[in-house]
N, C-alpha and C positions, 0 to 999 in steps of 0.2 A: 577461448574467452576467459577473461579474469572474473573473479568472484564479484567485483563491483559491477561489471557490465551485466552479469546475470541477475543481480539484485535489482538493478535499475529496470531491466526488462520486466521482471516479475512485478515490481511495484507499479509500473505503468499499466500492465494488464489488470492488476487488482483495482487500480483507480478507475479504469474504464468499466470494470464490472460492477462497481458500487454506485454508479450514476443511475438514479432512478428514472431512466428515460424509457425503459421497456416495461410492458404491462406485468411481466412476471416478477419484477423487482420493486414495484411501487409500494407494496405492503410491508416491506422489510423494515422500514423505519430507519433509525439512526444506528442500528447494529453494525452493518458493514462499514459505514464511514468511520465509526468509532474504532473498529479494529484496525482500519487503515491508518488512523491517526496514531494509534499506539505503535504500529509498525514504523511509521515515520519518525516518531520520537526516539525509538530504540535505534534506528539506523542513524539518526542525527547524533546521538550520544556516541555510537560506535565510531562514526567518522571523526568527531571531535577528539576522541581518545586515541585515534590513529589505529584502531583495530581492523578497519576495513580498507 
C-alpha cells in the first residue's frame, strides 16, 4: 500500500472515532474534532504542495 492509502485509512478511522455518538465520548467536547481539523489542513497543504 502507498503512503496516501494508509493516511486515508487512518484519517477515516480518526473521523469515526471523534463522532460523539457513544457515551464515553460525549464529554470530550471539541478537542478531538479540532485535532482532526488540524490534521486535515496539514494533509491538504501537503497534497497541494505535492509532498504526499
